[in-house]
PALO-957949 format. One line per 2 residues: number of its first residue (from 1); for each residue x, y, z of N, C-alpha, C. Coordinates in nm, 2 decimals, decimal comma, padded with zeros to 4 digits, always signed. Each point is the difference from the previous one (the first is absolute). Layout:
N
NUM) X:Y:Z:X:Y:Z:X:Y:Z ~ ...
***
This chain:
67
1) -13,44:+06,83:+00,10:-00,15:-00,01:-00,02:-00,03:-00,04:-00,14 ~ -00,10:-00,08:-00,02:-00,04:-00,04:-00,14:-00,13:+00,09:-00,03
3) +00,00:+00,06:-00,12:-00,11:+00,08:-00,04:-00,06:-00,05:-00,13 ~ -00,13:-00,02:-00,01:-00,06:-00,05:-00,11:-00,09:+00,10:-00,07
5) +00,02:+00,03:-00,12:-00,08:+00,09:-00,08:-00,09:-00,08:-00,09 ~ -00,12:+00,04:-00,03:-00,09:-00,07:-00,09:-00,06:+00,11:-00,10
7) -00,01:-00,05:-00,13:-00,06:+00,08:-00,10:-00,09:-00,09:-00,08 ~ -00,13:+00,03:-00,01:-00,10:-00,10:-00,06:+00,00:+00,02:-00,15
9) -00,03:-00,11:-00,07:-00,03:+00,00:-00,14:+00,11:+00,07:-00,09 ~ +00,12:-00,01:+00,03:+00,11:+00,05:-00,09:+00,04:-00,10:-00,10
11) -00,03:+00,03:-00,13:+00,04:-00,10:-00,10:+00,15:+00,01:-00,02 ~ +00,06:+00,11:-00,02:+00,14:+00,02:-00,01:+00,05:+00,05:+00,14
13) +00,09:-00,07:+00,06:+00,04:+00,04:+00,14:+00,05:+00,14:+00,01 ~ +00,07:+00,05:-00,10:+00,07:+00,13:+00,01:-00,10:+00,11:-00,03
15) -00,12:+00,00:+00,05:-00,09:+00,11:-00,02:+00,03:+00,12:+00,10 ~ -00,08:+00,10:+00,00:+00,02:+00,12:+00,08:+00,00:-00,04:+00,15
17) -00,10:-00,08:+00,05:-00,01:-00,03:+00,14:+00,12:-00,08:+00,04 ~ +00,04:-00,10:-00,09:+00,12:-00,08:+00,04:+00,13:+00,08:+00,00
19) +00,01:+00,10:-00,09:+00,12:+00,08:+00,01:+00,00:+00,09:+00,13 ~ -00,11:+00,05:+00,04:-00,01:+00,07:+00,12:+00,04:-00,09:+00,12
21) -00,05:-00,12:+00,00:+00,03:-00,09:+00,11:+00,15:-00,04:+00,00 ~ +00,05:-00,01:-00,12:+00,15:-00,04:-00,02:+00,08:+00,12:+00,06
23) -00,03:+00,12:-00,03:+00,07:+00,11:+00,05:+00,00:+00,01:+00,16 ~ -00,12:-00,02:+00,05:-00,02:+00,00:+00,15:+00,08:-00,12:+00,06
25) -00,02:-00,11:-00,06:+00,07:-00,12:+00,05:+00,15:+00,01:+00,00 ~ +00,05:+00,05:-00,11:+00,15:+00,02:-00,01:+00,05:+00,09:+00,11
27) -00,07:+00,11:+00,02:+00,04:+00,09:+00,11:-00,01:-00,06:+00,14 ~ -00,11:-00,08:+00,02:-00,01:-00,07:+00,13:+00,11:-00,10:+00,02
29) +00,04:-00,07:-00,11:+00,10:-00,10:+00,01:+00,14:+00,07:+00,03 ~ +00,02:+00,10:-00,08:+00,13:+00,07:+00,01:+00,02:+00,08:+00,14
31) -00,11:+00,07:+00,04:+00,01:+00,08:+00,12:-00,01:-00,08:+00,13 ~ -00,09:-00,10:+00,00:-00,03:-00,07:+00,12:+00,03:-00,15:+00,01
33) +00,04:-00,05:-00,12:+00,04:-00,15:+00,00:-00,12:-00,09:-00,01 ~ -00,12:+00,05:-00,03:-00,12:-00,08:-00,01:+00,01:-00,09:-00,13
35) -00,07:-00,11:+00,01:-00,01:-00,09:-00,12:-00,14:+00,02:-00,06 ~ -00,01:+00,05:-00,12:-00,13:+00,04:-00,06:-00,03:-00,10:-00,12
37) -00,13:-00,02:-00,02:-00,05:-00,09:-00,11:-00,13:+00,06:-00,05 ~ -00,02:-00,01:-00,13:-00,13:+00,05:-00,05:-00,06:-00,12:-00,07
39) -00,13:-00,02:+00,03:-00,08:-00,10:-00,06:-00,11:+00,06:-00,08 ~ -00,03:-00,06:-00,12:-00,10:+00,05:-00,08:-00,07:-00,11:-00,08
41) -00,12:+00,01:-00,04:-00,07:-00,09:-00,08:+00,03:+00,03:-00,14 ~ +00,03:-00,11:-00,08:+00,04:+00,02:-00,14:-00,05:-00,12:-00,08
43) +00,00:+00,01:-00,13:-00,05:-00,11:-00,08:+00,08:-00,13:+00,02 ~ +00,13:+00,01:+00,03:+00,09:-00,11:+00,02:+00,10:+00,03:+00,11
45) +00,03:-00,10:+00,08:+00,10:+00,02:+00,11:+00,14:+00,04:-00,06 ~ +00,06:+00,10:+00,06:+00,14:+00,04:-00,04:+00,07:+00,07:+00,11
47) +00,13:+00,00:-00,01:+00,09:+00,07:+00,09:+00,07:+00,11:-00,07 ~ +00,01:+00,11:+00,06:+00,08:+00,11:-00,06:+00,08:+00,07:+00,11
49) +00,10:+00,07:-00,04:+00,07:+00,08:+00,09:+00,01:+00,14:-00,06 ~ -00,06:+00,10:+00,07:+00,00:+00,14:-00,04:+00,06:+00,08:+00,10
51) +00,11:+00,07:-00,04:+00,07:+00,09:+00,09:+00,05:-00,07:+00,13 ~ +00,03:-00,13:-00,02:+00,06:-00,08:+00,11:-00,11:-00,05:+00,09
53) -00,12:+00,01:-00,03:-00,11:-00,05:+00,08:-00,07:-00,12:-00,07 ~ -00,02:-00,11:+00,07:-00,06:-00,12:-00,05:-00,15:+00,02:-00,02
55) -00,05:-00,04:-00,12:-00,14:+00,01:-00,03:-00,05:-00,14:-00,04 ~ -00,12:-00,04:+00,05:-00,05:-00,13:-00,04:-00,15:+00,01:-00,03
57) -00,04:-00,05:-00,12:-00,14:+00,00:-00,03:-00,06:-00,14:+00,01 ~ -00,12:-00,01:+00,04:-00,07:-00,13:+00,01:-00,13:+00,01:-00,08
59) -00,03:-00,12:-00,06:-00,12:+00,00:-00,09:-00,13:+00,01:+00,08 ~ +00,00:-00,05:+00,12:-00,13:+00,00:+00,08:+00,04:-00,02:+00,15
61) -00,10:+00,01:+00,09:+00,02:-00,02:+00,14:+00,05:-00,14:+00,03 ~ -00,05:-00,10:-00,07:+00,05:-00,14:+00,03:+00,15:-00,01:-00,04
63) +00,04:+00,06:-00,10:+00,15:+00,00:-00,04:+00,08:+00,07:+00,11 ~ -00,05:+00,11:+00,05:+00,07:+00,07:+00,11:+00,01:-00,09:+00,13
65) -00,11:-00,06:+00,03:+00,00:-00,09:+00,12:+00,09:-00,12:-00,01 ~ +00,02:-00,05:-00,12:+00,08:-00,11:-00,02:+00,15:+00,03:+00,01
67) +00,04:+00,12:+00,00:+00,15:+00,04:+00,01:+00,05:+00,01:+00,14
***
């Protein structure tokens, strides 16, 4: 199963909400084999990997739709 987390208006991806999502996502991937992804709005698009979970930020909705 694919699971999508969203956090709005995070300038730095590794904020408190993102860390909480990463912990939950890591446990879901490890325990149940789910594929998890977190999307957030940020000043510039970027990819990060926190605790083995992929994080992707988008600058706006049009940027997200284009991916």
